[in-house]
N, C-alpha and C positions, 0 to 999 in steps of 0.2 A: 600506456594505452595511448591510439592516437586518436583523437574525436575529430570528427567531420565539423562539428561547430565550431573548431579553431580558425577553418577555413570559410565555411557558408553560416556557420552560427544558427543551423537549423536541426534542431532536435539534438539529441545527444547520441552519438555511435561510437562504435568500436572500429576498431583497422580491420575486422574479420565481417563486416557488415550487421551487425544488430545493436538494436538498440541498448543501454544500460540495464533496462529492465529485463534481460533476457527476451523480449518479442522480436520476432524479424522486423526488415525493413518495410513490409506491406503493411505495420499497425500504423492508427492515427498516431500522429506527429505532435508532441508538446514538449514544453521543457522540462527540465527536472522529472523524469519518471521515475526517478528513486523514491517520488511522494507517495508512490503505490505499490512499493517492493511491500511484501509482508515481512516484518520484521522480526517476531517472534516465533521460538519454536511451537509453541503449543496448537495454534492457527496454523502455522505453515505445516505440521504434519497432518491437519484434517482438510490438505489440499486448498489451502488458502482460505478457510471460511470462519469466519468470525462474529459476524454484525449481529447475530442473534445470540452467540454464545453465554454461556454462564459467565458473569462479569468477574474481570479478575484488574490487576494493575495495567496491562495494556489495552484494556477498554479505551486508551486516550488515544489509539490508533484507529482502532474496527468500528468503535460504536462508544464516542463518550457519555452518551447517556446511560448506559449500565452501571456508569460508576456510581449513579443514587443508588446502589442496590449490595455495595460491596460490601463484606463482611471477612474480617475483620476489619476496623475502620480504617487503619492505616497500612497500604501496600505498597512494596517498591519491587521493580524487576529491572534485569540487566540483561540482554539480550545481544549473540554478537554471530554474525556469519561470514565468513570466507564468500568471498562473491566472483562470477563466472571464471571460478580456477582454469576451466580448459582456454581460457583466452588471456588472462593475466594473472601471474602468482599473486600479486599484492593490494587487489581491490578486495575490501571488505566492508560489511553494513554493522554499527553500532548502534543500541538504542536502550534509553534508560528512559524509565518512567515512574512515576510516582502520583497516590491517589489519597486523598486525605477527607474524612467526612469531617463536614464543618458543623452539622445538626442534624435532625431527623429528616430533613429532607435535601439538603445541598450537600455538595461533595466538588472538591476543587481537584483538579486533575494536572498535572506536568509532565511534560516530556522533552526530550533532547534526542534526534536523529543523526547520526553522522556519517556520511557516505564517502568513504577514499576510494580515490579510483584510481589508485597505483602509482607509477611515475610518467613520463612524458621527457625523450631525450627533444632540447633546443637547438635548433641550426639558425645559422642567419643565410643570407642570399647566394653565400659562397659555398653552402652546405659546411662551414664549419661550427665545430659543438659551440653551444653558449651555455651549457650548463644541463640542470635536471630540474623539471619543474615537477610538482605534486598536486595536482588538481583535486578538489573536495568539493562538497556540499555538504550542507548542513540546515536543520530546521528546529525551531523552538516553539514548543506549544503550549498554551495554556489553556485549559476548559474548566466549565462550571454547569453540573449538572445538578439538576431540582426534578425533587420525586412530587408526582400528583399522585394520592391515594397509596394504595399497596401493590398497582400494577402496573403504573405508567410512568414514565419518566421523560424530560425532552433535555437538551445540552447545547450551548453554543459553544466555540472552540475559535481563540484565534492564534495563526501561526505568521511566524516571519521565517522567510527563506531565502537562504544565502550561496551563490553558487559561483565558485572560482573555479572556470576551466581553464583557461589560460593565464600566462605571464605577462600581460600587459603589452601582447602582441599587437603587431599593425597589421589589421586585416581589412583590406579593399578600401585603403587608406585612412583608416578610422582605427585612434585608438581604442583598445579593447579593455573592458573594465568586468569587475564580477557584475553577475547579476542579482536583483533582490526582487522581491515582492514580498506582499502581505494578504494573507487569507484567511478564511471563516469556514470553518464546518457546521452544518445544522444536521442534528441526530435525534432519532425518538425510538424507544425501547418500551416494549409490551411484553408480560409476560404473566399466565394465568395457570394457575394448580388446577389440574383436573383428574378423573379416573380414565383410564383407557385401558381395555384388556383386563378388567379387574384390578389393575395395578395403578398406584399413585405417580402421577405423571406431572410434567408442567410443559406446558406449550409457549413459545417465546418468538416474536416477530423485531426486526429491527430496521431500520432505516438510516444511512448516514449519507450526504451530500457532503462532500470533503475538495478542498482546495478551492473554493471559491474566491476568487480574486484577480489582484492586477495581473497584467503581463510582464514578461520579462524580458529585457533587453541588454545585450552585453556592449553595446557601445550608446554614446549620446545621441547620434543621428539613425542608429542602425534598426533594424526591423524588431519588431516584438512579438513574442511567443507567448502563446496561452499557456498557463498551469495546466495540469491534467486532472481538470475537475471530473469528479466521479462520482454517479450515484451508485451505490450498493445497496441491496434490499435482501434480506435473506427471514430465513425460520428455523428454529432448533428444537427437538422435541427430545424432551427426557424422561426415560421410564425408569423408576426404581424398584429393579426386579427382587429383589429381598432385603434384608437388613444391612447385607455387606455388599450387593452390587448395583450399578447402574449404568443405563446405558443409553449415549446421545446421538443424533443424528441432526447434522446440520445441512442446509443448502444456501448457497450466496449467489446470486446475481449481481453481475456488473456491466457497465455503460460509460463510457467516458463521453461527459456532456461538453464538446469541444467539436468546432468544424470538422468535417470529412471534407479533405480536399478534392477538388471538382475535377475532372479529365479536362486537359487544353491541350491545344495543337501547338505547332512549334512556336507559334507568334504569342504565345499566350493568353490567346482566345479562349473562353469557357463552352467545351462541347457538351459535357454532361455534368451536372451537378449544379451546385450553388456557390457562388462567391466565397471563400473563407477568410476573406478580409473584412471581418466584424467585430463588435464592441464583445465585452465577455457576457454582457447579457443575451444578445443576441445569440452570442454561440451558445450558450448553454440551453435556450429555446430553440433554435433551430437543428441540434444536432439529433431532435429525433426526425427532423425528413428532410436530409439534406445532401442523403447518399445518392451518386449516381446512379446508380442500378437499382432505386427504388427501396420498397419494404423488405425485400429480398437481402440487399446488404443492409439495412438498418437493424434486422435481426441478427446478421452474423456479426455486427459491434458485442454483441451479448457475451460475455463468457462466462462459465459455472464453477464454481466451486462446490466440492460434497465431501463430506467427511464422517467417521463414525470414532466414537470416543467411548471406551470403556472403564470403568473404575471398582477396584475393589477396595473394600474397608477404607475410602477415603485414602488411601496411600498409595495405591499403584495404578497407574493408566497406562493403557494400550490405545494408539491412534493409527488411524491409515484415512486416505482422502486420494481425491482425484481432482484434478483442474483440467479444463478445456476450453481453448482459445481459438476459434476458427481460422483454417490454415490460411485465408485471405485478408486478417486481420491481426496478425502477431504469430499465429503457430505455436502457442506454448501448450503443450500437452504433458502432462506428467503424474504418475502417481507418488503419492508421499507415504512416508512410514514414520512412526515417532513413539515416544513413552514418556513418562514423569514419575518423579517419585517425589512424595511429600513426608517431612519428616518434622513434626513440632510445627514450628512457624515456618518451616523452608521447603521451597518446593523448584525442584530442578529438572528441564525438561529438555528433549533434544528431539530433531527432526531428520529425516533423510529425503532426499528427492529422487526419485529414479526415473529416468526419459532414455530416450535413445542417443546411444552413445554420440555416434555420429551426426544428429541432425540438432539436438539441442544444447545449447550452450551452458545451462543450469543442471546438467547430468553430473550427480554426485555433490549436489549442493547439501551442507549439513549447516544448521541451525542450532544456537544452546541459549538457553535461558536459564536464571538465577532469581528465583522469587524470593521475598520475605514479607510477612505480614503479624500487625501485632495491633492491641489495642481492643475495646468494646466496640460492637456497632452498635449504632444510634438506631437501626431499623427497628 
């Protein structure tokens, strides 16, 4: 893959003109967009909805506060996805997560994300080949969730981000280097057993503000870029249809909490919107009212993810979902399908993404997850 950030260090795009997250170039630009790629097969099959979904080991990504309610007490999950295969044959995303209950109230979560961006051919000024470079990015997470009562929990996460996109190239007279950053997540989770339509049910709400952290730069004196700080809010309703079957419906709303670029003239003067050269805190709070076209454009920056999950006998799962991102803000739109099988302590999940073959670089994306759970729950 050829990355424009190797030339301009602005965002991460492929040679075909899309961000590595799969969004088109009219999306809001940030560094390391891989941090907002859904890593596991279960939520991916639900249209990328998961902030209020029933807790599992992948809660370290979707909503670490859910970990406070995990059962059994120890859970592992390993996920893998070939990525953007219509653009490059070598890119992939791997995700390893672990959750461990410490006591009745506290749970520790650890995770590793590794994004392999394929290969890039390197050339000197005379167009002579100088070898092959393999760009990659990774993040290491640690999270602590604490339960308050039987229905509510909060969590804090700490994240280290490493982004190696070039091989020490000289860009605009400056020596390039890997970008690094530190970020944190703040998350909440609430669930309430209830009765609906004469059936036992559970209603859950989740909130996760992720990737609040330092800007990233790829040279000592170069421009600094925002992390993809993201607000995710959602709800899940679970109906126990009978002693064998249950049905879940999930809905997530997402909004990037980073500045929207203003409209500028040929000399760089701002014609509409606000200056996007701000601090991280100012960028977060200003992201709600800085769109050049006002409230209408602010609403376009919200993406929607919804999914339905059916379980039979707590062993077989069928899933489907839909994800929508406004055409003016990335244009990701797709249907997802998937399933799962649980046997004793092991869980196997897969998902498949359906999208327009000609327009979407994410078409036919597959994800696979393998989970293992053991131990006695302290809840």
